[in-house]
C-alpha positions in Angstrom: 94.6 101.6 112.0 94.0 103.2 108.5 90.4 104.3 108.0 91.3 106.8 104.6 93.9 106.8 102.1 94.6 109.9 100.4 96.5 109.4 97.1 97.8 111.7 94.2 95.6 111.1 91.0 98.4 111.3 88.9 101.5 109.4 89.4 99.9 107.3 92.5 97.0 105.6 90.5 97.8 107.1 86.8 100.9 107.4 84.5 102.3 110.7 84.7 102.3 112.7 81.0 105.9 113.4 80.5 106.5 117.0 80.8 105.8 118.7 77.7 104.6 115.9 76.5 101.2 114.6 75.1 98.5 112.5 77.1 98.5 108.9 76.0 96.4 108.9 72.9 94.0 106.0 74.3 93.1 108.4 77.3 94.3 108.0 80.8 96.2 105.2 81.8 96.0 103.4 85.2 99.2 102.1 86.8 99.0 98.4 86.7 97.2 96.8 89.4 95.8 99.9 90.8 92.3 99.2 90.1 92.5 95.9 92.0 94.4 97.8 95.0 91.7 100.5 95.3 89.0 97.9 95.4 91.3 95.7 98.0 91.7 98.9 100.1 87.9 99.7 100.2 86.9 95.9 101.0 89.1 96.3 103.8 87.2 99.2 105.2 89.6 102.0 104.1 87.9 104.8 102.4 90.1 106.3 99.6 90.0 109.6 98.2 92.1 111.2 95.1 93.8 114.4 95.2 94.5 116.1 91.7 95.5 119.5 90.6 93.2 119.8 87.6 89.9 121.5 87.9 86.7 119.4 88.8 85.9 119.2 84.9 88.9 117.9 84.0 89.0 115.2 86.7 85.6 114.2 86.0 86.3 113.6 82.3 89.5 111.8 83.6 87.6 109.3 85.8 84.8 108.9 83.0 87.4 107.7 80.7 88.5 105.3 83.1 85.1 104.3 83.9 85.6 105.2 87.9 83.0 106.3 89.7 82.8 108.1 93.0 80.8 106.7 95.9 77.7 108.6 96.9 78.4 107.7 100.2 81.6 107.1 102.5 82.2 103.4 101.8 79.3 102.9 99.3 79.6 101.8 95.6 82.0 103.2 93.4 85.9 103.1 92.6 86.9 105.9 95.2 84.9 107.5 97.9 86.0 111.2 97.1 88.0 113.3 94.4 89.6 116.7 95.8 90.4 118.8 92.9 92.6 121.8 92.8 89.8 124.4 92.0 88.0 123.2 95.3 90.9 124.4 97.8 92.3 127.5 99.0 95.8 126.3 98.1 97.5 123.2 96.6 99.8 120.9 98.5 101.9 121.1 100.1 99.3 123.2 102.2 97.3 120.7 104.0 93.8 121.7 102.7 93.5 118.9 100.1 94.0 116.2 103.0 91.8 117.9 105.1 88.9 118.4 102.5 89.6 114.6 101.7 88.9 113.8 105.2 85.6 115.9 105.3 84.5 114.3 102.3 85.1 110.8 103.2 83.7 111.1 106.4 87.1 110.7 108.2 87.5 112.4 111.6 90.6 111.2 113.1 93.9 112.7 111.1 95.7 109.8 113.1 94.1 107.2 110.8 94.9 108.8 107.5 97.5 107.6 104.9 98.6 110.2 102.6 100.5 108.5 99.7 102.1 110.3 96.5 104.8 110.8 93.9 105.5 114.2 94.7 107.6 116.2 97.9 104.3 118.6 97.7 102.0 115.6 98.4 104.3 114.5 101.3 104.6 117.9 102.9 100.9 118.5 102.9 100.4 115.1 104.6 102.8 115.5 107.3 101.4 119.6 107.6 97.8 117.8 107.8 99.0 115.5 110.6 98.4 112.5 108.8 99.3 109.1 111.0 101.1 107.8 107.5 102.9 109.9 104.9 104.2 107.6 102.1 106.3 108.3 99.3 106.0 106.3 95.9 108.2 105.6 93.0 105.8 105.8 90.2 106.1 109.4 89.3 107.9 112.6 89.4 110.1 112.2 92.2 113.3 110.0 92.7 114.0 107.9 95.9 116.7 110.1 97.4 114.0 113.2 97.0 111.4 111.1 98.6 113.5 109.9 101.3 114.6 113.5 102.2 111.2 114.8 102.3 109.1 114.0 105.6 107.8 110.3 105.2 107.1 107.0 106.9 107.7 104.6 103.9 109.0 105.0 100.2 107.3 102.0 98.5 107.6 101.2 94.6 103.8 101.8 94.0 100.4 102.2 95.6 99.9 98.4 95.3 102.5 97.9 97.9 100.1 99.8 100.5 98.1 96.7 101.2 101.2 94.7 102.8 102.0 98.2 104.8 99.5 98.8 107.6 96.2 98.0 106.2 93.9 95.8 108.2 92.9 92.6 106.7 89.7 91.7 104.7 87.0 90.5 106.7 86.1 86.8 106.2 83.4 86.3 103.7 
């Protein structure tokens, strides 16, 4: 059972800015359907943590521009349960620290119940190095299918929206 989904902020939930290119003039742009997917994951009892290379101030600005909030308590109100920024860990992926810090912030104790999903080889390697139960490549950003399939992974999906069908418990009846 998955209790925490650790997702790359760029490439998994937001469109990547082209290398050397300018950011979208309207601000950060979420991938189609991602907000509903995040809400559905959380409704099903899966905590969601975002991992990014940017510093905390830039991440907070990006989240504010999207209207996304971070829950004060794991599972509480907000778009996500935690955000781990590059300036908060000793070394970025492929080191496992971002995944472990996400677990700490989200209150998750069992790394086997963690799903790590992203569009970079570094995040997949971090998931495997951390001991995550599921490591999933996403085709929404940087790496090509052949690159993701050559990295340590359990699945390669078209987008984060496909996570719902993977191994996430059904939403409780209302």
